[in-house]
C-alpha positions in Angstrom: -53.8 5.2 8.3 -55.3 7.4 5.5 -55.4 11.2 5.6 -58.3 12.8 3.8 -58.1 16.6 3.3 -61.0 18.5 1.2 -59.5 22.0 0.7 -58.3 23.2 -2.5 -55.1 24.9 -1.2 -53.4 22.4 1.2 -51.4 24.5 3.5 -48.6 23.4 5.8 -50.9 24.9 8.7 -53.7 22.7 7.6 -51.7 19.5 7.5 -50.1 20.7 10.9 -52.8 19.2 13.1 -51.9 15.6 11.8 -48.1 16.0 12.3 -48.2 13.9 15.5 -49.2 10.9 13.1 -47.3 11.7 10.1 -45.1 8.6 10.4 -48.3 6.5 10.6 -50.0 7.8 7.6 -49.7 5.3 4.5 -52.2 7.2 2.2 -53.1 10.7 1.4 -56.5 11.7 -0.5 -56.9 15.1 -1.7 -60.0 14.9 -3.9 -60.2 18.8 -4.5 -56.9 20.0 -4.2 -55.4 22.4 -6.7 -52.2 23.3 -5.0 -50.0 21.6 -2.5 -48.0 24.3 -0.5 -44.6 24.6 0.6 -43.6 22.0 3.3 -47.1 20.7 3.2 -46.3 16.8 3.4 -42.5 17.2 4.1 -41.2 14.0 5.9 -44.5 12.1 5.8 -41.9 9.1 5.7 -44.7 6.4 5.8 -46.9 7.4 3.0 -47.2 5.2 0.1 -50.1 6.4 -2.0 -51.2 9.9 -3.0 -54.3 10.4 -5.0 -55.0 14.1 -6.1 -57.0 14.2 -9.2 -57.2 17.8 -9.5 -53.8 18.8 -8.4 -52.1 21.2 -10.6 -49.1 22.4 -8.5 -46.7 21.2 -6.0 -44.7 24.1 -4.2 -41.0 23.5 -2.8 -40.8 20.6 -0.7 -44.4 19.7 -1.0 -43.6 15.9 -0.8 -39.9 16.2 0.3 -38.8 13.0 2.2 -41.8 11.0 1.7 -39.4 8.1 1.9 -41.9 5.4 1.2 -43.9 7.1 -1.4 -44.5 4.6 -4.3 -47.3 6.2 -6.5 -48.8 9.5 -6.8 -51.8 9.9 -9.1 -52.1 13.5 -10.2 -52.9 13.5 -13.9 -53.4 17.2 -14.2 -50.1 18.4 -12.5 -48.6 21.3 -14.3 -45.8 22.6 -12.1 -43.5 20.8 -9.6 -41.2 23.2 -8.0 -37.7 22.8 -6.4 -37.4 19.7 -4.3 -41.0 18.7 -4.6 -40.4 15.1 -4.8 -36.9 15.3 -3.4 -35.9 12.1 -1.6 -39.1 10.0 -2.5 -36.7 6.9 -2.7 -39.6 4.4 -3.6 -41.4 6.4 -6.5 -41.3 4.5 -9.6 -43.2 6.9 -12.0 -45.3 9.9 -12.2 -48.2 10.9 -14.4 -46.6 13.9 -16.2 -48.1 14.4 -19.7 -49.4 17.8 -18.5 -46.3 18.9 -16.6 -44.8 22.3 -17.9 -42.4 23.3 -15.4 -39.9 21.4 -13.1 -37.1 23.1 -11.2 -33.8 22.2 -9.4 -34.0 19.1 -7.5 -37.5 18.4 -8.4 -36.9 14.9 -8.7 -33.6 14.5 -6.7 -32.9 11.1 -5.2 -36.0 9.4 -6.5 -33.8 6.2 -6.6 -36.3 3.9 -8.1 -38.0 6.4 -10.6 -37.9 4.3 -14.0 -39.9 6.4 -16.5 -40.1 10.2 -17.3 -41.7 11.3 -20.7 -42.9 14.8 -21.3 -43.6 16.8 -24.2 -44.6 20.2 -22.5 -41.4 21.0 -20.3 -39.3 23.5 -22.3 -36.5 23.8 -19.7 -34.4 21.5 -17.6 -32.0 21.7 -14.8 -28.8 19.9 -14.3 -29.9 18.5 -10.9 -33.5 18.2 -11.6 -33.0 14.3 -11.7 -29.8 14.1 -9.5 -29.2 10.9 -8.3 -32.0 9.0 -9.8 -29.9 5.8 -10.4 -32.8 3.7 -12.1 -33.8 6.3 -14.5 -32.5 5.1 -17.7 -33.5 7.9 -20.0 -35.4 11.2 -19.8 -37.7 11.7 -23.0 -38.3 15.6 -23.2 -39.4 16.5 -26.7 -40.3 20.0 -26.0 -37.1 20.9 -24.0 -35.3 24.1 -25.8 -33.2 25.0 -22.9 -30.9 23.0 -20.7 -28.7 24.3 -17.9 -25.1 23.2 -17.0 -24.4 19.6 -16.4 -27.8 18.2 -17.5 -26.4 15.9 -19.9 -23.3 14.9 -17.9 -24.6 11.9 -15.9 -23.4 8.3 -15.8 -26.9 6.2 -15.6 -29.4 8.5 -17.4 -29.4 9.5 -21.0 -31.6 12.4 -22.4 -33.5 12.4 -25.4 -34.2 16.1 -26.4 -34.6 16.5 -30.3 -34.9 20.3 -30.1 -31.2 20.6 -28.8 -28.8 19.7 -31.6 -25.8 17.6 -30.9 -26.9 16.6 -27.2 -29.5 14.0 -27.4 -28.8 10.3 -27.0 -30.7 7.7 -29.1 -34.4 7.2 -28.3 -34.3 3.8 -26.2 -37.2 1.5 -25.6 -39.4 2.4 -22.6 -38.4 0.8 -19.2 -41.0 -1.4 -17.3 -42.2 -0.5 -14.3 -42.0 -2.9 -11.5 -45.4 -4.9 -10.9 -46.5 -7.2 -8.2 -47.5 -9.6 -11.0 -43.8 -9.6 -12.5 -42.4 -10.3 -8.9 -45.1 -13.0 -8.2 -44.2 -14.6 -11.6 -40.4 -14.8 -11.1 -40.7 -15.6 -7.2 -42.6 -18.8 -8.3 -40.2 -19.6 -11.2 -39.0 -23.2 -11.2 -35.6 -22.6 -13.2 -32.5 -23.7 -11.6 -30.5 -21.1 -13.3 -31.7 -17.9 -14.7 -30.5 -14.3 -15.5 -33.0 -11.9 -16.9 -32.1 -8.4 -18.3 -34.5 -5.6 -18.7 -34.3 -4.6 -22.5 -32.6 -7.1 -24.5 -31.5 -4.1 -27.0 -28.9 -3.0 -24.1 -25.6 -4.7 -23.3 -26.2 -7.5 -20.8 -24.4 -5.9 -17.9 -25.1 -6.1 -14.1 -26.7 -2.7 -14.1 -29.8 -4.0 -16.2 -29.9 -7.5 -14.3 -33.5 -7.8 -13.2 -34.0 -11.4 -12.1 -31.2 -13.7 -10.6 -32.2 -17.5 -9.9 -29.3 -19.9 -8.8 -29.4 -23.1 -7.1 -25.9 -23.6 -7.5 -24.7 -20.5 -5.4 -23.5 -21.4 -2.1 -21.7 -18.2 -0.9 -22.6 -14.8 -2.3 -19.4 -12.8 -2.1 -18.7 -9.3 -0.9 -20.6 -6.7 -3.1 -21.9 -9.4 -5.7 -24.9 -7.4 -6.6 -23.7 -4.0 -5.6 -25.3 -1.5 -7.3 -27.3 -3.5 -9.5 -30.2 -0.8 -9.4 -32.9 -2.7 -11.3 -32.3 -6.1 -9.5 -36.0 -7.1 -8.5 -36.2 -10.9 -7.8 -33.5 -13.2 -6.4 -33.6 -16.9 -5.6 -30.6 -18.5 -4.0 -32.3 -21.4 -2.1 -29.0 -23.2 -1.6 -26.9 -20.3 -0.5 -25.7 -20.2 3.3 -23.6 -17.1 3.3 -24.6 -13.5 2.2 -21.4 -11.5 2.5 -21.1 -7.8 3.2 -22.6 -5.4 0.9 -24.0 -8.1 -1.5 -27.1 -6.3 -2.4 -25.8 -2.8 -1.5 -27.8 -0.1 -3.3 -30.2 -2.6 -5.0 -32.9 -0.2 -4.5 -35.6 -2.2 -6.5 -35.2 -5.5 -5.0 -38.5 -6.9 -4.0 -38.3 -10.4 -3.2 -35.5 -12.9 -2.2 -35.5 -16.5 -1.6 -32.5 -17.2 0.9 -34.2 -20.0 3.0 -30.8 -21.7 3.9 -28.8 -18.6 4.7 -27.1 -18.8 8.0 -25.1 -15.6 7.8 -25.9 -12.0 6.6 -22.9 -9.6 6.4 -22.7 -5.9 7.2 -24.9 -3.6 5.0 -26.0 -6.7 2.9 -29.3 -5.1 2.1 -28.5 -1.6 2.8 -30.6 0.9 0.9 -33.1 -2.0 -0.5 -35.8 0.6 -0.6 -38.6 -1.7 -2.0 -38.2 -4.8 0.5 -41.1 -5.2 2.6 -40.3 -8.5 4.3 -37.4 -11.0 4.9 -38.1 -14.7 5.7 -34.6 -15.7 7.2 -35.6 -19.2 8.3 -32.1 -20.6 9.2 -30.1 -17.3 9.8 -28.0 -17.2 13.1 -26.0 -14.2 12.7 -26.8 -10.8 11.1 -24.0 -7.9 10.9 -24.5 -4.3 11.4 -26.7 -2.3 9.2 -27.9 -5.2 7.2 -31.3 -3.7 6.8 -30.2 0.0 7.0 -32.4 2.4 5.0 -35.2 -0.2 3.9 -37.9 2.2 3.9 -40.5 -0.4 3.0 -39.7 -3.0 5.5 -42.6 -4.2 7.6 -41.6 -7.6 9.1 -38.9 -10.0 9.6 -39.1 -13.6 10.4 -36.2 -15.1 12.0 -37.0 -18.5 14.1 -33.3 -19.1 15.0 -32.2 -15.6 16.2 -31.8 -15.1 19.9 -31.1 -11.3 19.7 -32.3 -8.7 17.3 -30.0 -5.7 17.6 -30.9 -2.2 16.8 -27.9 -1.7 14.7 -29.3 -4.1 12.0 -31.4 -1.3 10.9 -31.8 2.4 11.7 -34.2 4.9 12.7 -35.8 5.5 9.2 -36.6 1.5 8.7 -40.2 1.4 9.7 -40.2 -2.2 10.7 -43.6 -3.1 12.5 -43.4 -6.8 13.4 -40.7 -9.2 14.3 -41.1 -13.0 14.7 -38.8 -15.6 16.3 -39.6 -18.8 18.3 -36.1 -18.4 20.1 -35.8 -14.6 20.5 -34.5 -13.6 24.0 -34.1 -9.9 23.3 -35.2 -7.4 20.9 -33.7 -3.9 20.8 -36.0 -1.5 19.2 -34.5 1.6 17.3 -37.4 2.3 15.1 -38.9 5.7 15.7 -41.1 5.6 12.7 -44.3 4.1 12.1 -46.5 2.2 14.7 -44.9 0.9 17.7 -42.9 -2.3 17.0 -44.9 -5.8 17.5 -42.9 -9.0 18.7 -44.7 -12.3 18.7 -44.9 -13.6 22.1 -42.9 -16.8 23.0 -41.5 -18.5 26.1 -38.5 -16.2 26.4 -39.5 -12.6 25.6 -40.7 -10.2 28.4 -42.3 -6.7 27.9 -39.9 -4.2 26.8 -39.6 -1.2 24.3 -42.2 -3.2 22.1 -45.4 -4.9 22.2 -45.9 -8.5 22.7 -48.6 -10.1 20.4 -50.1 -13.4 20.4 -50.8 -13.6 16.6 -49.0 -11.8 13.6 -50.7 -8.8 12.7 -52.1 -7.9 9.3 -49.8 -5.8 6.8 -51.0 -3.5 3.8 -50.0 -3.4 0.4 -50.9 -0.6 -2.0 -52.3 -1.8 -5.1 -52.3 0.5 -8.2 -51.7 -1.8 -11.1 -55.2 -2.9 -11.5 -57.5 -0.6 -13.5 -60.7 -1.9 -12.0 -59.7 -0.9 -8.6 -58.6 2.6 -9.7 -61.7 3.2 -11.5 -63.8 2.1 -8.3 -61.6 4.2 -6.0 -62.1 7.4 -8.3 -65.8 6.6 -8.4 -65.9 6.6 -4.8 -63.8 9.5 -4.1 -65.4 11.7 -6.5 -68.8 11.4 -4.7 -67.4 12.5 -1.3 -68.9 16.1 -0.2 -67.2 16.5 3.1 -64.1 15.8 5.3 -65.9 13.5 7.6 -66.0 10.6 5.1 -64.4 7.5 6.6 -61.1 6.4 5.4 -62.4 2.8 5.5 -63.7 3.3 1.8 -60.3 4.3 0.7 -58.7 1.2 2.3 -61.3 -1.0 0.7 -60.1 0.0 -3.0 -56.6 0.9 -2.1 -55.2 -1.6 0.1 -55.0 -5.5 -0.1 -54.6 -6.9 3.6 -51.8 -9.4 3.6 -50.9 -11.6 6.4 -47.5 -13.7 7.2 -47.4 -16.8 5.3 
């Protein structure tokens, strides 16, 4: 699941030999690369982590439609051309202190991008950050020229002190989502809690980050629709999640809904960061409930008899389904490894692989500085392409089973 390329200039022709497995690659390691050429890693939809310590330039569409990309380490990056990261829906942040040049659509549709601060870029385009719903503010102290519509956006303010009369006030930095944060509030014992990011801003649904409620029985239509920062939800006594309840909750990473029996149409549509659902009592799921869940790896649903293909879509890389009463599983997934289904007394072989025990899953770890240092030390010592990718996994990935 890791791809290592040692060339300095990474051309599409070099990457082409890996095209057949591009929807299975989770990590890309480029220890010597200085330039990523046009379209080089376009549509590597399963990639979660890129390590390129010497990278200086990414040409047009270099990482376009890396749908699951969460983190790229490229501290020396100076230029990111048109659509370089377009549709990297899961990318939270980028080391951009040396970045000098961005272009149209460079970060288009980076829906979970939370931070962007740079002092060297001198020119901004109106659509460089288009549809970055979670990006609250762009801090660009060096910008001297802005193109049309740069400042006409509903959800992102821009701080450019060199352009009089256009800059919004400088806001507090927006924290990134970390697994420590998710684990802390997933275990929270509070009966009722609403946590908002940055207390200096109004407490509106847009900034809601944690929602815990033991009194909620039914979650109404569009209850949290477009709560782009919502990360943790605990509704243990809820029995119904109606249509589009978490629609466009791009940052949602954890939900406790252990008593829910019904899930409505598009309930979790475009919840990009959700990697699993534990649906202990769910009996009915409507269409597109998990549409465009680019991080989704497994679903556990003991009471379901049929998993229909229209619950998710071609871009949802689901790898494993478990259900003691499953009679039929429709597989619509064309991305990632072949779908695995836990064997039970009812299922027969189909367009999936029956397994006798849950597989292990990987989760990219990049918050811990010690692991990053170990990884850097290991990668910097590589001399040839033949180095095993297992060394990368040891430092990058934490094996995670199903609990």
